[in-house]
Residue frames as qw, qx, qy, qz and C-alpha x, y, z in Angstrom:
[[0.552, -0.687, 0.062, 0.468, 32.68, 175.07, 203.05],
 [0.439, 0.876, -0.108, 0.166, 34.97, 177.54, 201.54],
 [0.806, -0.368, 0.052, 0.461, 38.64, 176.77, 201.84],
 [0.297, 0.926, -0.020, 0.234, 40.76, 179.90, 201.43],
 [0.380, 0.647, -0.467, 0.468, 44.48, 179.92, 201.89],
 [0.406, 0.048, -0.770, 0.491, 44.74, 177.68, 204.94],
 [0.260, 0.029, 0.457, -0.850, 41.62, 179.27, 206.53],
 [0.123, -0.308, -0.901, -0.281, 38.46, 177.32, 206.59],
 [0.296, 0.050, 0.220, -0.928, 35.18, 179.19, 206.80],
 [0.096, 0.399, 0.912, -0.005, 31.91, 177.35, 207.42],
 [0.147, -0.179, -0.243, -0.942, 29.40, 179.52, 205.64],
 [0.186, -0.508, -0.836, 0.095, 26.16, 180.05, 207.53],
 [0.230, -0.171, 0.059, -0.956, 23.35, 182.52, 208.04],
 [0.042, -0.386, -0.906, 0.168, 20.26, 181.77, 209.93],
 [0.191, -0.236, -0.274, -0.913, 17.17, 183.61, 208.72],
 [0.047, 0.358, 0.825, -0.436, 14.00, 184.04, 210.81],
 [0.010, 0.608, 0.627, 0.487, 10.55, 184.94, 209.70],
 [0.346, -0.885, -0.307, -0.056, 9.91, 187.09, 212.88],
 [0.119, 0.812, -0.350, 0.452, 11.77, 189.86, 214.54],
 [0.397, -0.631, 0.570, -0.345, 14.20, 188.98, 217.37],
 [0.128, 0.300, -0.944, -0.053, 14.97, 185.54, 216.02],
 [0.524, 0.128, 0.663, -0.519, 11.45, 184.26, 216.34],
 [0.746, 0.436, 0.020, -0.503, 9.28, 182.20, 214.21],
 [0.958, 0.212, 0.163, 0.105, 10.19, 179.71, 211.57],
 [0.186, -0.800, 0.453, 0.346, 13.91, 179.67, 210.69],
 [0.894, 0.439, 0.035, 0.079, 16.13, 178.54, 207.84],
 [0.517, -0.613, 0.414, 0.431, 19.89, 177.95, 207.84],
 [0.651, 0.755, -0.062, -0.036, 21.59, 179.13, 204.54],
 [0.768, -0.382, 0.335, 0.391, 24.98, 177.77, 203.68],
 [0.427, -0.019, 0.484, 0.763, 25.65, 179.60, 200.42],
 [0.181, 0.087, -0.279, -0.939, 24.20, 181.81, 197.68],
 [0.199, 0.480, 0.849, -0.095, 20.33, 181.74, 197.40],
 [0.026, 0.141, 0.405, 0.903, 18.45, 183.45, 194.62],
 [0.513, -0.375, -0.315, -0.705, 15.01, 183.02, 196.08],
 [0.111, -0.198, 0.771, -0.595, 14.03, 182.57, 199.80],
 [0.646, -0.064, -0.057, -0.759, 10.39, 181.71, 199.08],
 [0.764, -0.029, -0.633, -0.121, 10.74, 177.90, 199.17],
 [0.514, -0.028, -0.677, 0.526, 12.18, 178.27, 202.74],
 [0.089, -0.426, -0.508, 0.743, 10.47, 181.32, 204.39],
 [0.199, 0.796, 0.549, 0.160, 7.43, 183.53, 203.57],
 [0.057, 0.948, -0.069, 0.306, 9.39, 186.61, 204.84],
 [0.711, -0.017, -0.366, 0.600, 12.52, 187.44, 206.69],
 [0.219, -0.932, -0.069, -0.281, 12.61, 190.04, 209.62],
 [0.421, -0.792, 0.441, -0.021, 15.81, 188.97, 211.48],
 [0.914, 0.284, -0.251, 0.143, 18.95, 186.96, 210.87],
 [0.571, -0.703, 0.371, 0.205, 22.34, 185.93, 212.35],
 [0.660, 0.650, -0.374, 0.043, 25.49, 185.94, 210.36],
 [0.892, -0.415, 0.145, 0.104, 27.73, 183.21, 211.79],
 [0.601, -0.321, 0.425, 0.596, 30.62, 183.65, 209.42],
 [0.470, 0.287, 0.527, 0.647, 31.76, 185.49, 206.38],
 [0.178, 0.397, 0.016, -0.900, 30.60, 188.69, 204.46],
 [0.307, 0.454, 0.823, 0.150, 27.41, 188.57, 202.55],
 [0.196, 0.010, -0.219, -0.956, 25.26, 190.81, 200.28],
 [0.274, 0.443, 0.789, -0.326, 21.52, 190.82, 200.92],
 [0.038, -0.116, -0.531, -0.839, 19.06, 191.74, 198.25],
 [0.392, 0.244, 0.524, -0.716, 15.49, 192.94, 198.68],
 [0.760, 0.377, -0.143, -0.510, 14.41, 191.17, 195.45],
 [0.931, 0.020, 0.358, 0.070, 14.82, 187.67, 194.11],
 [0.817, 0.427, 0.150, 0.357, 17.83, 186.79, 191.85],
 [0.565, -0.275, -0.021, 0.778, 20.26, 189.20, 193.46],
 [0.173, 0.538, 0.337, 0.753, 18.37, 192.25, 192.31],
 [0.327, -0.882, -0.264, -0.216, 17.14, 195.50, 193.97],
 [0.184, -0.863, 0.361, -0.301, 18.80, 197.26, 196.92],
 [0.802, 0.131, -0.508, 0.287, 21.85, 195.64, 198.30],
 [0.492, -0.796, 0.206, -0.286, 23.04, 195.49, 201.85],
 [0.545, 0.432, -0.653, 0.300, 26.40, 194.41, 203.02],
 [0.758, -0.576, 0.035, -0.302, 26.51, 192.23, 206.10],
 [0.341, 0.441, -0.774, 0.300, 29.35, 190.87, 208.29],
 [0.476, -0.219, -0.828, 0.198, 29.22, 188.47, 211.24],
 [0.110, -0.049, 0.428, -0.896, 26.74, 189.55, 213.86],
 [0.080, 0.465, 0.861, -0.191, 23.15, 189.58, 214.98],
 [0.136, -0.110, -0.272, -0.946, 20.40, 191.50, 213.18],
 [0.115, 0.313, 0.848, -0.413, 17.30, 191.20, 215.48],
 [0.327, 0.766, 0.506, -0.222, 15.14, 193.70, 213.48],
 [0.452, -0.084, 0.361, 0.812, 17.17, 195.03, 210.45],
 [0.121, 0.687, 0.529, 0.484, 14.10, 196.68, 208.86],
 [0.292, -0.934, -0.206, -0.018, 13.82, 199.17, 211.89],
 [0.645, -0.461, 0.126, 0.597, 17.60, 199.43, 212.37],
 [0.318, -0.185, 0.406, 0.837, 18.19, 200.90, 208.94],
 [0.361, 0.477, 0.174, -0.782, 14.82, 201.89, 207.82],
 [0.011, 0.072, -0.842, -0.534, 14.34, 199.26, 205.13],
 [0.594, 0.171, 0.149, -0.772, 10.87, 198.97, 203.66],
 [0.858, 0.260, -0.326, -0.299, 11.25, 195.46, 202.25],
 [0.779, -0.456, 0.430, -0.002, 12.54, 192.18, 203.57],
 [0.089, -0.554, 0.748, 0.355, 15.40, 190.16, 202.13],
 [0.870, 0.331, 0.076, -0.357, 14.59, 187.85, 199.18],
 [0.890, 0.350, -0.186, 0.223, 18.08, 186.66, 198.15],
 [0.419, -0.828, 0.343, 0.146, 21.73, 186.53, 199.40],
 [0.787, 0.517, -0.262, 0.213, 25.16, 186.01, 198.06],
 [0.753, -0.542, 0.089, 0.362, 28.34, 185.03, 199.86],
 [0.277, 0.913, -0.297, 0.050, 31.43, 187.29, 199.24],
 [0.944, -0.028, -0.179, 0.276, 34.45, 185.16, 199.05],
 [0.506, -0.764, 0.164, 0.366, 37.51, 186.05, 201.06],
 [0.681, 0.678, -0.033, 0.274, 40.21, 187.68, 198.95],
 [0.523, -0.709, 0.199, 0.429, 43.87, 188.26, 199.73],
 [0.642, 0.204, 0.375, 0.636, 46.04, 190.03, 197.29],
 [0.139, -0.137, 0.120, 0.973, 46.17, 193.29, 195.41],
 [0.319, 0.690, 0.581, -0.291, 43.18, 195.40, 194.62],
 [0.109, -0.216, 0.410, 0.880, 42.69, 197.11, 191.29],
 [0.341, 0.674, 0.649, -0.094, 39.76, 198.71, 189.47],
 [0.186, 0.064, 0.352, 0.915, 39.46, 200.96, 186.50],
 [0.192, 0.681, 0.577, -0.409, 36.67, 203.50, 186.68],
 [0.238, 0.245, 0.482, 0.807, 35.26, 205.41, 183.73],
 [0.165, 0.250, 0.229, -0.926, 33.15, 208.59, 183.68],
 [0.601, 0.254, -0.249, -0.716, 30.90, 207.25, 180.86],
 [0.902, 0.049, 0.356, -0.241, 29.21, 204.05, 180.02],
 [0.900, 0.422, 0.050, 0.100, 30.97, 201.40, 178.00],
 [0.737, -0.301, 0.081, 0.600, 34.44, 202.51, 179.28],
 [0.334, 0.744, 0.236, 0.528, 34.10, 205.95, 177.84],
 [0.183, -0.943, 0.059, -0.273, 35.54, 209.30, 178.99],
 [0.033, 0.715, -0.609, 0.341, 38.26, 209.70, 181.46],
 [0.893, -0.144, -0.425, 0.024, 39.71, 206.55, 183.12],
 [0.216, -0.708, 0.549, -0.389, 41.21, 206.37, 186.59],
 [0.721, 0.016, -0.685, 0.104, 42.78, 203.39, 188.21],
 [0.493, -0.653, 0.266, -0.510, 42.06, 202.81, 191.89],
 [0.618, 0.158, -0.742, 0.205, 43.96, 200.42, 194.18],
 [0.204, -0.165, -0.720, 0.642, 42.60, 201.49, 197.62],
 [0.015, -0.722, -0.655, 0.221, 39.48, 202.93, 199.24],
 [0.153, 0.206, 0.173, 0.951, 38.33, 206.27, 197.99],
 [0.010, -0.530, -0.679, 0.508, 35.89, 208.28, 200.14],
 [0.293, 0.800, 0.202, -0.483, 35.25, 210.99, 197.47],
 [0.689, 0.299, 0.460, 0.474, 35.89, 210.48, 193.75],
 [0.256, 0.911, 0.171, 0.274, 35.44, 214.17, 192.99],
 [0.370, -0.886, 0.270, 0.072, 38.12, 215.21, 195.52],
 [0.678, -0.357, 0.556, 0.323, 40.61, 212.59, 194.49],
 [0.519, 0.134, 0.658, 0.529, 40.10, 212.33, 190.69],
 [0.185, 0.351, -0.093, -0.913, 38.08, 215.37, 189.80],
 [0.165, -0.132, -0.894, -0.394, 35.53, 212.91, 188.54],
 [0.483, -0.192, 0.083, -0.850, 31.82, 213.79, 188.94],
 [0.855, -0.061, 0.324, -0.401, 30.65, 210.20, 188.80],
 [0.170, -0.292, 0.902, 0.269, 31.57, 206.66, 187.67],
 [0.720, 0.272, 0.052, -0.637, 29.35, 205.14, 184.95],
 [0.946, 0.194, -0.250, -0.075, 31.30, 201.98, 184.16],
 [0.366, -0.723, 0.581, -0.076, 34.13, 199.99, 185.66],
 [0.818, 0.276, -0.505, -0.011, 36.48, 197.11, 185.24],
 [0.663, -0.623, 0.381, -0.165, 37.26, 195.27, 188.47],
 [0.572, 0.518, -0.634, 0.047, 40.65, 193.49, 187.85],
 [0.489, 0.046, -0.771, 0.405, 41.47, 192.34, 191.33],
 [0.005, 0.056, 0.627, -0.777, 39.58, 192.12, 194.56],
 [0.140, -0.645, -0.741, -0.122, 35.94, 192.61, 195.69],
 [0.110, 0.110, -0.094, 0.983, 34.62, 196.15, 196.00],
 [0.043, 0.743, 0.640, -0.194, 31.59, 197.99, 197.39],
 [0.173, 0.205, 0.209, 0.940, 30.72, 201.19, 195.58],
 [0.028, -0.616, -0.597, 0.514, 28.36, 203.88, 197.07],
 [0.260, 0.762, 0.467, 0.367, 26.08, 206.45, 195.43],
 [0.145, -0.975, 0.015, -0.169, 27.35, 209.26, 197.69],
 [0.395, 0.569, -0.550, 0.467, 30.80, 210.34, 198.96],
 [0.248, -0.405, 0.663, -0.579, 32.04, 209.11, 202.38],
 [0.178, -0.066, -0.981, -0.036, 30.50, 205.59, 201.78],
 [0.323, 0.251, 0.540, -0.736, 26.97, 206.80, 202.10],
 [0.649, 0.311, -0.130, -0.682, 23.67, 205.99, 200.34],
 [0.966, 0.131, 0.106, -0.197, 22.93, 202.88, 198.44],
 [0.242, -0.607, 0.725, 0.217, 25.74, 200.41, 197.82],
 [0.893, 0.346, -0.124, -0.260, 26.54, 197.83, 195.22],
 [0.729, -0.370, 0.544, 0.189, 28.90, 194.77, 195.25],
 [0.649, 0.681, -0.292, -0.170, 31.36, 194.40, 192.37],
 [0.800, -0.288, 0.455, 0.265, 33.48, 191.14, 192.14],
 [0.262, -0.404, 0.573, 0.663, 35.98, 190.95, 189.35],
 [0.458, 0.508, 0.696, 0.218, 34.53, 191.54, 185.96],
 [0.129, 0.080, 0.268, 0.951, 33.61, 194.17, 183.47],
 [0.093, 0.660, 0.657, -0.353, 30.63, 196.42, 184.13],
 [0.269, 0.202, 0.437, 0.834, 29.88, 198.45, 180.91],
 [0.282, -0.416, -0.325, -0.801, 26.36, 199.58, 181.55],
 [0.146, -0.077, 0.736, -0.657, 24.63, 199.92, 184.94],
 [0.685, 0.107, -0.009, -0.720, 21.21, 199.45, 183.35],
 [0.610, 0.172, -0.760, -0.144, 22.23, 195.82, 182.59],
 [0.306, -0.021, -0.811, 0.498, 22.17, 195.28, 186.39],
 [0.242, -0.710, -0.657, -0.071, 18.82, 197.10, 186.97],
 [0.295, -0.713, -0.174, 0.612, 20.37, 200.59, 187.95],
 [0.533, 0.621, 0.359, 0.448, 19.94, 202.76, 184.88],
 [0.015, 0.924, 0.011, 0.382, 20.55, 206.10, 186.60],
 [0.775, -0.582, -0.036, 0.244, 23.09, 205.03, 189.20],
 [0.422, 0.748, -0.304, 0.412, 26.29, 207.11, 189.66],
 [0.817, -0.395, -0.295, 0.300, 28.87, 206.19, 192.15],
 [0.022, 0.931, -0.150, 0.333, 30.81, 208.63, 194.28],
 [0.283, -0.646, 0.668, -0.239, 32.91, 206.49, 196.71],
 [0.885, 0.137, -0.432, -0.108, 34.29, 202.94, 196.91],
 [0.383, -0.620, 0.652, -0.210, 35.99, 200.61, 199.38],
 [0.485, 0.259, -0.830, -0.093, 37.64, 197.21, 199.31],
 [0.871, -0.379, -0.023, -0.313, 36.16, 194.28, 201.05],
 [0.129, 0.645, -0.714, 0.240, 39.16, 193.27, 203.25],
 [0.698, -0.053, -0.714, -0.001, 39.90, 189.85, 204.61],
 [0.134, 0.058, -0.666, 0.732, 40.13, 191.34, 208.07],
 [0.500, -0.125, 0.034, -0.857, 36.37, 191.88, 207.85],
 [0.782, -0.091, -0.564, -0.249, 35.71, 188.08, 207.99]]
């Protein structure tokens, strides 16, 4: 269980090998770096509580997908995914200020801009072509490769992110970002 400021969340996702919640199932209660001991594949799942990131490779690598409470009977067809989920990570609820510094170059180089709220287009707001490194001081963020929260997304908890290639994304450039709000839980 995750106790967060007088709100208790029982973390749980149920994964199914088949579409429409069929076949063998497994209940996940927290982060899991490798589904293979529990399921041979995953084609559907139910998010009972919380916000989660799903990954199409083991060890929280590969493409990332943000999921909230709900049912996903055939997520591969719904979003055109070509691979099933291999790992997942719970996103803890956060209440407080949000703050991130974005840099146009790797290793905190070039112009720096500080962001404290959602930004649907970094070019329009900051005249910044792309973000190549960042320092998340407060809150949990989703960053997107295209403006208007489109394209591939990545989850950034508090920390310093100097080089995207350290995370398996050598050519990634981000163009929009949004805060993961407690109201999403």
